LODRENMI-27067 format. One record per residue (C-alpha): residue number from 1; residue in one letter; x, y negated, z. Coordinates in steps of 0.001 Angstrom, whole numbers. Each point is the difference from the previous one (the first is absolute). Layout:
BEGIN
nr,rest,x,y,z
NUM,A,X,Y,Z;
...
END
This chain:
BEGIN
nr,rest,x,y,z
1,M,3088,-33177,-7967;
2,G,-2456,-475,2834;
3,Y,685,3272,1821;
4,K,2586,1409,2396;
5,I,2564,2610,-1062;
6,N,1816,1977,2701;
7,E,3765,432,-142;
8,V,1340,3063,-1843;
9,P,2782,1862,1866;
10,E,3045,1220,-1903;
11,R,-936,3654,580;
12,V,-3215,-535,-2001;
13,T,1857,-1715,-2832;
14,K,2444,2932,-176;
15,M,-2772,2608,33;
16,R,-1887,-1825,-2733;
17,A,3121,-19,-2175;
18,A,692,3698,595;
19,W,-3578,1068,-712;
20,A,-128,-2171,-3119;
21,A,3166,1643,-1331;
22,S,-1531,3442,563;
23,D,-3246,-928,-1761;
24,A,1896,-1571,-2915;
25,K,1931,3251,-452;
26,R,-3254,1996,49;
27,D,-1618,-2184,-2669;
28,A,3066,-594,-2207;
29,G,-869,400,-3673;
30,L,-3781,-66,428;
31,T,-1922,-2201,-2423;
32,E,-3435,-1576,225;
33,P,-2679,1726,-2120;
34,E,-1229,-2004,-2975;
35,E,-3584,1242,236;
36,L,-767,-2265,2950;
37,E,-833,-3673,191;
38,K,2028,-1625,2785;
39,F,-964,-3165,1820;
40,R,2734,-1164,2353;
41,D,625,-2281,2958;
42,I,-3606,-988,675;
43,S,-560,-1860,3264;
44,Y,-2644,1449,2314;
45,G,695,-1987,3178;
46,P,1856,-2892,1646;
47,Y,3298,1744,803;
48,D,1984,-728,-3160;
49,K,2134,2989,-1134;
50,W,-1551,2206,2668;
51,N,-3464,-371,-1552;
52,L,663,938,-3619;
53,L,-1479,2916,-1906;
54,D,228,1698,-3373;
55,V,-2823,1742,-1869;
56,Y,578,2898,-2411;
57,V,-2914,944,-2272;
58,P,-146,2642,-2767;
59,K,-220,-1576,-3447;
60,D,-2131,2846,-1329;
61,N,-3583,-638,1079;
62,P,-2371,957,-2836;
63,G,-3118,-187,2191;
64,G,876,-3429,1330;
65,K,-894,1012,3554;
66,P,1876,-1344,3038;
67,F,2685,2304,1354;
68,P,-92,1696,3389;
69,T,2550,-1974,1974;
70,I,2835,1061,2295;
71,L,1597,-2421,2445;
72,N,3555,1027,923;
73,I,1325,-879,3477;
74,H,3685,829,-213;
75,G,2134,1657,2652;
76,G,3293,-1129,1449;
77,G,-130,168,3800;
78,Y,-2008,-3251,152;
79,F,3224,-1942,-746;
80,Y,931,1034,-3542;
81,G,-1489,294,-3458;
82,D,-1944,-1990,-2553;
83,K,-2057,459,-3125;
84,E,3072,81,-2262;
85,L,1312,3128,1703;
86,Y,-3386,1694,-458;
87,R,-761,-1042,-3546;
88,F,978,3312,-1656;
89,Y,-2018,2021,2511;
90,C,-3017,-2297,-373;
91,M,207,71,-3783;
92,R,2,3802,173;
93,L,-3230,-133,2001;
94,A,-1492,-2354,-2603;
95,R,706,2570,-2716;
96,F,-2425,2363,1737;
97,G,-2768,-2399,-1072;
98,F,-17,-2626,2742;
99,A,672,-3689,321;
100,V,2638,-455,2703;
101,V,497,-3044,2196;
102,N,3597,27,1277;
103,I,675,-2482,2788;
104,N,2576,-1704,2150;
105,Y,-1034,-539,3605;
106,R,1624,-1710,2961;
107,L,2812,2067,1496;
108,A,1488,340,3470;
109,P,1855,-1474,1738;
110,E,-760,-3253,-1847;
111,F,-3667,665,816;
112,N,-1572,2284,2576;
113,F,-3107,2159,277;
114,P,-2695,-382,-1240;
115,S,1334,-1966,-2994;
116,P,-218,2919,-2492;
117,I,-3598,690,1054;
118,E,-891,-3646,-600;
119,D,1755,43,-3378;
120,A,-1779,3193,-1085;
121,M,-3348,-1635,748;
122,A,1044,-3068,-1978;
123,V,734,2298,-2952;
124,M,-3454,1573,269;
125,H,-1559,-3441,-142;
126,W,2205,-759,-3022;
127,I,-1266,3168,-1703;
128,S,-3563,-1017,815;
129,K,464,-3399,-1658;
130,N,2122,1085,-2973;
131,A,-1337,3437,-928;
132,E,-1626,-1110,-3240;
133,E,3098,-1786,-1301;
134,Y,2225,3062,500;
135,N,-2635,2686,-741;
136,L,-40,1409,3539;
137,D,-2872,2175,1226;
138,K,-1052,-1348,3392;
139,N,-2173,3067,571;
140,N,2991,2352,-210;
141,V,2914,-1431,1969;
142,F,2682,2217,1530;
143,I,3078,-686,2108;
144,V,3274,1919,69;
145,G,2794,-436,2517;
146,D,3130,1911,941;
147,S,2110,51,3168;
148,A,-670,-3289,1827;
149,G,-2387,-826,-2838;
150,A,-1984,3127,864;
151,Q,-374,-1168,3588;
152,I,-1079,-3453,-1204;
153,T,-2435,1571,-2475;
154,S,-1505,2350,2586;
155,Q,-581,-2911,2373;
156,F,-1214,-2416,-2643;
157,A,-2568,2538,-1197;
158,C,-1407,-64,3523;
159,V,-10,-3805,84;
160,F,-1721,-100,-3399;
161,T,-2743,2471,935;
162,N,-674,-983,3628;
163,P,-1181,-3627,367;
164,E,369,68,3779;
165,Y,3630,1075,-318;
166,A,555,-2625,-2717;
167,D,-1290,-2641,2428;
168,K,2941,756,2302;
169,F,2276,-1202,-2813;
170,G,-2199,-2945,-962;
171,L,-589,1631,-3383;
172,K,-3033,686,-2156;
173,A,-96,2391,-2947;
174,P,-1507,-1106,-3324;
175,G,-3454,1499,-279;
176,D,212,917,-3670;
177,I,2938,2430,154;
178,R,-448,3710,599;
179,L,3113,1605,1476;
180,A,-493,3482,-1418;
181,A,3091,1845,1295;
182,I,3568,-443,1196;
183,G,3245,1877,-608;
184,L,2476,348,2863;
185,A,3519,1318,-635;
186,C,2677,854,2554;
187,G,-1477,-2288,2629;
188,M,-335,-493,3731;
189,Y,-3542,-585,1214;
190,K,325,-1115,3625;
191,F,2038,-2780,1544;
192,P,2445,1842,2265;
193,E,535,-1161,3557;
194,K,3593,935,-657;
195,G,1444,372,-3463;
196,K,1432,3134,-1587;
197,G,3608,-784,820;
198,E,1872,-3254,482;
199,E,-237,-1204,-3621;
200,M,-3752,642,-232;
201,D,-546,-1647,3373;
202,T,1809,-3141,-1180;
203,I,-1958,-48,-3255;
204,M,-3319,194,1865;
205,L,1034,-2796,2354;
206,D,957,-2173,-2981;
207,Y,-3477,578,-1438;
208,L,-2025,-385,3185;
209,G,2081,-2906,1291;
210,S,-258,1214,3598;
211,R,-668,3248,1808;
212,D,-2840,-1878,1702;
213,V,-1941,444,-3242;
214,I,-291,3740,701;
215,G,-3478,464,1409;
216,D,-1327,-3149,-1662;
217,P,-3513,927,-1219;
218,R,1134,-682,-3568;
219,T,2502,2900,151;
220,L,-2640,2574,954;
221,L,-757,1519,-3387;
222,H,-1461,3368,958;
223,E,-2460,-1505,2452;
224,N,-1476,-2209,-2738;
225,I,-420,2451,-2867;
226,T,-3646,513,-941;
227,D,-1801,2172,-2529;
228,K,389,-2902,-2463;
229,Y,3741,661,-207;
230,P,926,950,-3597;
231,A,932,3442,-1260;
232,A,3724,609,368;
233,Y,2661,1985,-1850;
234,I,2850,504,2480;
235,F,3254,1629,-1016;
236,T,3579,511,1054;
237,C,2850,2453,-649;
238,Y,1955,2435,2131;
239,N,3106,-2204,84;
240,D,-1840,-3193,940;
241,F,1171,-1296,3383;
242,L,-3673,-904,634;
243,F,-1143,3498,-994;
244,T,-1828,650,3284;
245,E,-2241,-3070,-384;
246,C,-2013,1277,-2974;
247,K,-2107,2873,1349;
248,P,-1135,-1642,3275;
249,Y,-1354,-3022,-1855;
250,A,-1656,2152,-2662;
251,D,-1607,2129,2723;
252,F,-1142,-3092,1892;
253,L,-1688,-1508,-3054;
254,E,-1678,3299,-817;
255,S,-1332,124,3574;
256,K,-1640,-3368,-728;
257,G,-1719,1413,-3086;
258,I,2354,-1717,-2466;
259,D,771,1821,-3259;
260,V,3716,813,95;
261,G,2419,1525,-2459;
262,S,3346,993,1488;
263,K,3137,1693,-1299;
264,I,3606,627,952;
265,Y,2279,-36,-3030;
266,G,3343,1625,-742;
267,S,1817,2399,2323;
268,K,2608,-250,2723;
269,E,2589,1203,-2506;
270,E,-748,-2796,-2503;
271,K,1916,-2780,1731;
272,E,-612,-2494,-2809;
273,I,-3738,137,745;
274,A,94,-2224,3052;
275,H,-1573,-3178,1409;
276,V,-2000,-1924,-2683;
277,F,1032,2558,-2629;
278,H,-3020,-954,-2106;
279,C,1635,-3332,-874;
280,N,2776,1860,-1805;
281,L,-1463,329,-3481;
282,R,2634,2565,-964;
283,L,-1281,2588,2478;
284,E,-2608,2453,-1301;
285,E,-1371,409,3524;
286,G,-472,-3768,182;
287,E,-1970,106,-3245;
288,R,-2202,2759,1409;
289,A,-663,-2038,3126;
290,N,-877,-3147,-1959;
291,K,-2350,1900,-2306;
292,A,-1691,1750,2924;
293,Q,-457,-3349,1741;
294,T,-1613,-1636,-3039;
295,D,-2112,3122,-674;
296,F,-1311,-317,3571;
297,F,-843,-3633,-698;
298,K,-1891,925,-3167;
299,K,-2173,2374,2049;
300,H,-1124,-2978,2079;
301,M,-817,-2427,-2803;
302,K,-3488,-1295,-621;
END
């Protein structure tokens, strides 16, 4: 294969199986909408199954114009998830009038930070080269991410819009893509020196590879955000275990002059409205969040 894969401990294998069973139960009985064209398993990079993407595009396009395009960076604690588990959510976003690029990226512990950042940039270069073929609007590109995907998205947006920060990763953004806005759901927006409990601490170590990475200039997101950072819709819910992360990041971006939309959904009494609730297409509150997110994006289209 030409690249190194780290060993996967049994605890990760067990957690992946348990989370997959929970997601399968959530999505049982859902069907893919017929009004979308679906292009599957397209390679965007050198890492085999890790570098595959799907594209979902509305069939109805009477004006023939390219579609504003959403890139989805899935959640899953850096160690779990793929595009198949997010296909129903991404297809729902497409039905709001967007093309959606739904990706796999390299997971921990097989790969460590900053692999997802590198993969996200590879996808942006893929969009740059293939926009015409798939009817993607390079002038109106958005990114959504939830949970770990929200952290990756928040950091990648900084890499994409700050060339000096990108240099620290050895990356360069394509010059013909405008990152118009991002959507961040139920995320954490700083690398903790210590995790939020033993499980979270272990997950972060799996992703970073070593605690020595803490303090690496590449982990310093807030210090590298400039006024070029995209507009951001940041949301959570009262029963999200990362609930307290939302407002501080929204306030920080606003202090930098970034346009921010922010909302807390549900109530403490509505226990079913919890972490990444918006991926549950059966929840009305999830539908409200997804519509509000895409409405925010439409405000920032050129």
